[in-house]
MARBA-520850 format. One record per residue (C-alpha): residue in three letters; x, y, z. Coordinates in steps of 0.5 Angstrom, whole numbers, plus 500, padded with zeros to 3 digits. Layout:
N
ALAXYZ;...
END
This chain:
660
MET605266763;SER600263769;GLN599256765;GLY599251771;LYS600256776;ILE595256783;VAL591262782;GLU586264787;TYR581269787;ILE575272791;ASP567270789;GLN561272793;GLY566273800;LYS569267799;PHE577265797;VAL577260791;CYS583256789;THR584254782;ILE589251777;CYS590256770;LEU589252765;GLN591257759;ASP593264760;LYS590269755;GLY593275756;ASN588279760;ARG584273761;LEU585266764;HIS582259763;LEU581256770;LEU579250773;THR575250780;PRO576245785;SER568243784;ASN571241776;ARG568247773;GLU572252768;VAL571259768;ASN574265764;LEU577270770;SER580277769;GLN586279771;LYS584284775;ARG580279779;ILE587275782;ALA588275789;LEU594271789;THR598267784;SER603262786;GLU610261783;SER610254782;THR607250776;LEU603244776;ASP603240769;THR596241766;SER598235761;GLN595231767;THR589227768;ARG583232770;GLU582227776;ASP589228778;LEU589235777;LEU582236781;GLU586231786;LYS593235787;LEU588242787;ARG583239793;GLU590238797;LYS592244796;GLU586248799;GLU585243805;LYS592245806;ARG591252806;ILE585252809;ARG588248816;LEU594253816;LYS589259815;ASP586256822;GLN593257826;VAL593265824;GLU591269830;VAL590276826;LYS589279833;GLU596278835;LEU599279828;TRP595286829;GLU598287836;LEU606285833;VAL605291827;ARG600296829;ASP604301832;GLU609301826;GLU604306822;GLU606303815;SER604298810;PHE606290810;ASP606285804;ILE604278805;GLU610275805;TYR612279811;LEU606277815;ALA607271813;HIS614270816;LEU611274823;VAL606268823;PHE609262821;GLY617264822;GLU623264817;ALA620257813;VAL614259809;THR611258802;GLU606260798;ASP601256802;HIS603260808;PHE602267804;SER595264802;ALA593262809;VAL595269812;MET591272806;ARG585268807;ALA585269815;LEU586277814;PHE580277809;GLU575273813;ASN577277819;ARG577284816;LEU577287824;TYR585289824;PHE587290817;LYS586294811;MET588291804;LYS590295798;ASN594295792;GLY596288795;GLN599291801;PHE596291808;PHE595296813;PRO594295820;TYR588299824;SER589303829;LYS587301836;GLU581307836;LYS579305829;VAL579297831;GLU575299838;GLN570303833;ILE569297828;ILE567293834;ARG562298836;GLN559298829;ARG559290828;GLU556290835;GLU550295833;GLU549292826;GLU548285829;ALA543288835;LYS540291828;ALA539285825;GLU537281831;LYS532286831;LEU530286824;ARG529278826;GLN525279832;GLY521284829;SER519281822;ARG517275826;TRP512279830;LEU510283824;LYS508277820;GLN504274826;ILE500281826;GLN499281819;GLU496274819;GLY492275825;VAL495272831;ARG495276838;ALA503275839;LYS507278845;GLY512284842;PRO519283842;PRO524287846;CYS525292841;ARG517292840;ALA518300841;GLU523301836;ILE519297831;VAL513301832;ARG517308831;LEU519304824;LEU512303823;ILE509310824;GLN516313820;LEU513309814;ALA506311815;LEU507318816;TYR513319811;GLY513313806;ASN519313802;ASP521320805;ALA522316812;PRO529317815;ASP530310816;TYR526308810;LYS531302808;TYR531299815;GLY523299815;LYS522296808;GLU527291810;LEU523290816;LEU517289812;LEU519285806;ASN522280811;ALA515280814;GLY513278807;ILE509285806;SER511288800;ASP507295800;ILE509300805;ARG502302806;GLN501296810;ALA505300816;ARG498304817;VAL494297818;LEU499294822;LEU499300827;ILE492300827;ARG492292829;LEU497294835;GLY493299837;GLU498304837;TRP493308832;GLY486309832;GLU482307825;ASP481315823;GLU488317826;ASN490324824;LEU496323820;ASP497330818;LEU497332826;LEU503327827;ARG507330821;SER506336824;GLY509336830;VAL504340833;ASP504338841;ILE497335843;SER498335850;PHE502338855;THR508336860;PRO507335867;ALA512341868;GLN507345864;LEU501343868;GLU505344875;GLU506351871;SER499352870;ALA497350877;ARG502355880;LEU499360876;ILE493359878;SER495359885;THR498365884;GLY492368881;PRO493375878;GLU496382880;PRO492386885;LEU490392881;ASP484397881;ARG479395876;GLU472398875;ASP467393878;MET462392873;ARG458386876;ASP452389875;LEU452389868;PRO447384865;CYS453380861;MET452374857;THR456369853;ILE453366847;ASP457360844;GLY456353841;PRO454347845;PHE460344846;THR464350848;GLN468350854;ASP473356853;PHE469362854;ASP473368852;ASP468373851;ALA461376854;LEU457382852;SER452387855;PHE447391852;ARG443396856;ILE438402852;LEU438408856;GLY434414854;ASP435415847;GLU442411848;VAL445404847;HIS450402851;VAL454396849;GLY459393853;VAL464387850;HIS468384855;ILE474380854;ALA477375859;ASP483378862;VAL489373860;ALA495378860;GLY494379867;VAL495372869;ILE500369864;PRO506374864;ALA510375857;GLU516370856;SER514365862;PRO513358861;ILE506357859;ASP507364855;LEU512360851;THR508354850;ALA502358848;ALA507361843;HIS509355840;ARG502352839;ALA500359836;SER492357837;SER488352839;GLN485347835;TYR478345834;LEU477338830;PRO472333830;ARG473328835;ARG479332838;GLN480339841;ILE487342843;PRO487348847;MET493353847;LEU493353854;PRO492347859;PRO485346860;GLU486348868;LEU487355865;SER483355858;ARG477351861;ASP476354868;PHE480359871;LEU480364865;SER474363863;LEU468367863;ARG464362867;GLN457364869;GLY456366876;ARG463367878;ASP467374878;SER472374872;ASN477380870;ALA476382863;ILE479388858;SER472391857;LEU469396851;LEU464400853;ALA461404848;ARG455408847;PHE451409841;ASP444412838;ARG439408837;ALA441409830;GLY447405831;ALA451411830;LEU458411835;LEU457417840;ASP464415844;TYR468409847;ARG473406852;PHE477401854;ALA477399861;PRO480393866;THR474391870;ILE471385874;ILE465382871;ARG460376873;VAL456373867;LYS449372869;GLN447368863;GLN451362859;LEU447362852;VAL447357846;TYR447359839;GLU441355838;ASN437357844;VAL438365842;ASN435364836;GLU429360839;ARG428365844;LEU429371840;ARG422373839;GLN419372846;ASP425376849;PRO424383847;LEU432385849;MET435379846;GLU431382839;GLU433389840;ILE440386841;TYR439383834;HIS437389831;PHE442393833;SER447388830;GLU443388823;ARG445396824;LEU452395826;ARG453390819;GLN449395815;ARG454401816;ARG460396815;MET457394808;ALA455401806;LYS463402807;GLY465396802;ALA465390807;LEU463384803;ASN459378806;LEU461372803;SER459367809;LEU457360808;PRO455354812;ASP460351816;LEU460343815;GLU460340822;ILE462333823;ARG458329828;PHE458321831;ASN452320834;GLY452312832;ALA454313825;LEU458319822;SER454324819;LEU455331816;GLU451337817;LEU451344814;VAL450349820;GLU448356818;GLN452362820;ASP448367818;THR443366824;PRO441371829;SER445370834;ARG451368831;LEU451375827;ILE450378834;VAL457375836;ALA460377830;GLU458384830;PHE460385837;MET467382836;ILE468386830;LEU466392834;TYR471390839;ASN477389834;TRP475395830;LEU476400836;ALA481396840;ALA485398833;GLU483405834;PHE485405841;CYS492403840;LYS493407834;GLU490414838;ASN495412843;GLN501410840;ILE501403842;PRO505398838;ILE500393835;LEU499388831;PHE494390825;ARG490386821;THR489389814;GLN486387807;ALA487391801;PRO480391796;PRO479386792;SER482386784;GLU474385782;LYS468386785;MET463380783;PRO456381781;LEU451377785;ASP446374779;GLU442369777;LYS447363778;GLY446365785;TYR449366792;LEU453360792;TYR457360786;TYR457368787;VAL461367794;PHE466362791;GLN468367785;GLN469373789;ARG473369794;ARG478368789;LYS478376788;LEU480377795;SER487380797;PRO490376801;LEU490378809;GLN496381812;ILE498381819;ARG503388821;THR505393825;ARG503399821;PRO495400820;GLY491400814;PRO484399812;HIS481391812;SER477392806;GLY473385807;LEU470388814;GLY469395811;VAL473398817;ASP479403817;LEU483399822;TYR482392825;ILE486387830;HIS485381833;ALA484381841;THR478378842;SER480371843;PRO486371848;ILE485364850;ARG485361844;ARG489365839;TYR497367841;LEU497374837;ASP490376840;LEU494375847;VAL500379845;ASN495384842;GLN491385849;ARG498384853;GLN500391849;MET493394851;TYR493391859;GLY500395859;TYR497401857;LEU491401861;PHE494400867;LYS500404866;ARG505398867;GLY509400860;LEU508397854;ILE511389853;TYR513390846;ASP516394841;GLU515394833;LYS521390832;LYS519385837;LEU512384834;GLU515383828;GLU519378830;ILE513374834;ARG509375827;ILE514371823;SER514366828;THR507365829;GLU504365822;PRO507359819;VAL504355825;ILE497358824;LYS498356816;THR499349818;LEU493349823;GLY489351818;VAL492346813;ILE490341818;ARG483343820;ARG481343812;ALA485336810;ARG481334817;LEU474336814;ARG476333807;TYR478326810;TRP471326814;THR467328808;LEU471322804;LYS469317809;TYR462319809;LEU462319801;SER466312801;GLN460309806;HIS455312801;GLY457311795;ASP451309791;ARG448316793;LYS447321788;LEU450328790;LYS448336788;ALA453339785;LEU455346782;VAL459347776;LEU465353778;ASP469352772;GLU471349765;PHE477346763;LYS480342757;SER479335760;LYS475337766;TYR470341770;ARG471344777;ILE465343782;VAL463344788;LEU458338792;THR453343795;ASP451339801;PHE458339803;LEU461345800;MET467341797;THR470342791;ALA472336786;ASP473335779;ILE469331774;LYS472329767;ARG468331761;ARG463327757;ASP462327749;GLY456330748;ILE455333755;ILE457340755;LEU456344762;SER456351764;ARG458356770;GLY453356775;GLN449350772;GLU446346778;ILE448338776;THR448331780;VAL454327780;GLN455320783;VAL461317787;LYS465312783;LYS471312789;ALA472315795;ASP478313799;PRO479318805;TRP486315806;ASP489316800;ASP485322799;ILE481320792;LEU475322790;HIS472320783;LEU465323781;GLU461322775;TYR456326771;ALA449323773;GLY444328770;GLU442336771;ASP439337777;
END
């Protein structure tokens, strides 16, 4: 029976010394020094005395003796040097009971008070011993050192939390405060939370940091980063999450400079600097990797498509090549361009700039005036661009320039031939994001004469390059597309509805080492080789052609090409997702700024509780809820109104506002 005995237990990390007033078997009724009575399970008892007190005494007398007992045990506890005790027993590699340890500390004459003192000391200083089943195990020296390191790290972490929380609270309140020494780590935590939310690697630590600053919503991490100047208002989180490199390291720039100083190999090239070469690009283009030439000689049309010779400057497996492989493609985003190659190469040394000699891999093809191909060849050349033209200017001068008009009509004939072979024209305008003082969005037509010229000449080059590689058994990465599962009719519902429906029926594009038709373009073979400055797989294909043309041997076999494809395709898909998400972000931001505006829309699909529509001014799909009494049909033109648009949370709520 435990009645009258001194019973100690641990509560909230502290020893509590009590007197047992009543033993109820598996539970004890105890009196604490603060004159509270508690019921306690036997399992929670840490130490029970052998001696007993007379519980029939007055409550005051019991409390007085209990307090004296506790004070005595605390005084004795302060005399225990835990480290010295550990040093006495650490090499014995066994466990010890509390009585044995008390003898080592206090000598032979020990009482229950000494037992309690040693137990209290070991509990408060848990650096040197582990307690299990009433026995104490001394830690090894290595374990103690590890615990010390952990405690130091935890204390440093706690101090960073205190400093960081105070600082973030000031920032949240609009106070301009100097950051603490741990500023970089706090910013890193905020970035984690803003990018990954609950999935952040240090979510618990970051959440605690914000809570200590009085911030319960982790989405405020983004706001704090903007206030700190770490992020811009429209920071591209998808790009940051992707891990895509957005700048070049000093070592990469140094390697780029070395390649420029070395220059291309001094190999024989055909001198075609007398050809009337021109480039046609957008007004903001900085890297020119394709040029064209066009001459009418008697009954023949001589076409030249000249692609910047990147393979002759950047060796396979070189540091810059590995950088390009990792990036896979240049990125052209609103307000940000991320080139695949360092700017000194992509925008200057390798670019086909006006008035400068440039190395190229040229397609030289002869046609009759009806557009039928007579023959073609590929050659390494030296060219000089005579004109650097912009799409809009070409469109404007078309009727005043007979040669440009001839080029346009020839391009139309090339397209008609492809269409006759089953090609699909599913072109839609591109949405351009502009920042002329204010955010604006504009659809730019892609079926203009100048863009048709460039598109057809590039398709021509890629088609004949594929034929050339097949004929000469050059391993290459073909692009293929099976016929669509269904060909949709272009009816009274209009071209836009037709394009969206037909695109759903298209077979997926495939990149592979085996040749096959590309049904979407209406050609029997196709590769990508016209943008080696901007796309890595184009550079890989150009290397194969370069090696064959110069009789230097082929760089890649089919196995290596497949390895390159497997490693590059996921990156290309990620870049596509980033680009689409960014266009959607800016569209939602624009809509959030023009919430009162009514928008034109086209109904694409009908579901049980909603309709799928496309906003015709932005070519962005969205959903609207069904409304009682209103029945819409596919292809119907309607008007909708924005109820809520939030680019950060990717929210767009639209409401039906009537027929267009």
